[in-house]
C-alpha positions in Angstrom: 90.7 -134.3 98.7 88.7 -137.5 99.7 88.3 -138.3 95.8 91.9 -138.2 95.4 92.2 -141.0 98.6 89.5 -142.7 97.0 91.6 -142.9 93.7 94.8 -143.7 95.2 93.5 -147.0 96.9 91.7 -148.0 93.7 95.0 -147.9 92.7 96.0 -151.3 95.0 92.8 -152.7 94.3 91.1 -152.3 90.9 88.6 -154.4 91.0 86.9 -152.6 93.5 85.9 -150.3 90.3 83.4 -153.0 89.7 81.7 -151.4 92.0 81.2 -148.2 90.0 78.0 -148.1 87.7 78.3 -150.4 84.7 80.6 -152.2 82.9 81.9 -150.2 79.9 82.2 -151.5 76.6 85.7 -153.7 76.6 87.7 -151.7 74.1 86.9 -148.4 75.9 88.4 -150.4 78.6 91.5 -151.8 76.6 92.0 -148.3 75.0 92.3 -147.0 78.4 94.8 -149.5 79.7 96.7 -148.7 76.1 96.8 -145.1 77.3 97.8 -146.1 80.3 101.1 -148.1 79.1 101.7 -145.2 76.5 102.3 -142.8 79.4 104.3 -145.5 81.3 106.5 -145.7 78.5 106.6 -141.9 78.4 107.8 -142.1 82.1 110.5 -145.1 81.6 111.7 -142.9 78.6 112.3 -140.2 81.0 114.0 -142.1 83.7 116.1 -143.6 81.6 117.2 -140.4 80.2 118.2 -139.2 83.7 120.0 -141.7 84.4 121.8 -140.9 81.2 122.3 -137.6 82.3 124.3 -138.3 85.1 126.5 -141.4 83.6 127.3 -140.7 80.1 128.2 -136.7 80.7 130.7 -136.7 83.0 132.3 -133.6 81.5 129.7 -131.2 82.5 129.6 -129.3 85.8 128.4 -131.4 88.7 125.3 -129.0 89.3 124.5 -128.6 85.6 124.5 -132.5 85.3 122.7 -133.1 88.4 120.3 -130.8 87.9 119.2 -131.8 84.4 119.0 -135.5 85.9 117.1 -135.1 88.4 114.4 -132.8 86.6 114.5 -136.0 84.0 114.0 -138.4 86.9 111.3 -136.1 88.6 109.3 -135.6 85.6 109.3 -139.4 84.9 108.2 -140.4 88.4 105.4 -137.7 88.2 104.5 -139.4 84.8 104.1 -142.5 86.1 102.2 -141.9 89.3 99.7 -139.5 86.7 99.3 -142.3 84.6 97.5 -144.7 87.3 96.2 -141.9 88.5 94.6 -141.1 85.0 93.9 -144.6 84.7 91.7 -144.9 87.5 89.9 -141.9 87.2 88.5 -142.9 83.3 88.0 -146.2 83.7 85.6 -144.6 86.8 84.1 -142.1 84.5 83.3 -144.9 81.9 81.7 -146.7 84.3 79.8 -144.0 85.6 78.7 -142.4 82.5 80.4 -139.5 83.1 82.5 -137.2 80.4 86.4 -138.1 80.9 88.2 -136.3 83.6 90.3 -133.1 82.1 93.7 -133.4 82.5 96.5 -130.4 82.7 99.3 -133.1 82.6 100.2 -133.1 79.2 101.0 -129.5 79.6 103.2 -129.9 82.7 104.9 -133.0 81.1 105.6 -131.1 77.6 107.0 -128.2 79.9 108.9 -130.0 82.0 110.6 -131.6 79.1 111.0 -128.8 77.3 112.4 -126.9 80.0 115.0 -129.6 80.5 116.1 -129.8 76.7 116.4 -126.0 76.4 118.9 -126.2 79.4 120.9 -128.8 77.6 120.6 -126.9 74.4 122.2 -123.9 76.6 124.7 -126.4 78.0 126.0 -127.8 74.4 126.0 -124.0 73.2 128.4 -123.0 76.2 129.7 -125.6 76.8 129.4 -126.1 80.3 132.4 -128.5 81.6 134.7 -129.1 84.4 137.6 -126.8 84.9 
C-alpha cells in the first residue's frame, strides 16, 4: 500500500523519479513513454466507444444501452489510470536496474472489452429494442 501511495505521488511529480537509481538509456525511457501513449489511445477509444453506444444506439433498451456504455467508460477510465501507474512503475524499475513489473491489466482489459463485445453481439442477435 505504501508503494502505491508513493506511485500516485509520482504521477504528479515525475521529476522525483530522478532521485531513484541511475538514469536509464533514454531509448528505454522513450519506449516507456510510447507504451504509455498506446494505453492512453486505448483508453480514449474505449471512452469514445462508451459515448457512441449511449448516443448512437437510442433504439436499445435504456438499461442495455446504459449498461454497455458505462462498462466501456469504466474500462476506459481504468485503462487511463493504469497507463500512468504502469509508466511510473516501469520508469522506477529501469532506474533501479530491477526487472520490469509484471501486470495483469492486459488480461483485465481484454476480458472487459470481450464481455462488452459479447453483450453487443447478443443485443444485435436478439434485437433488444424499445417497445
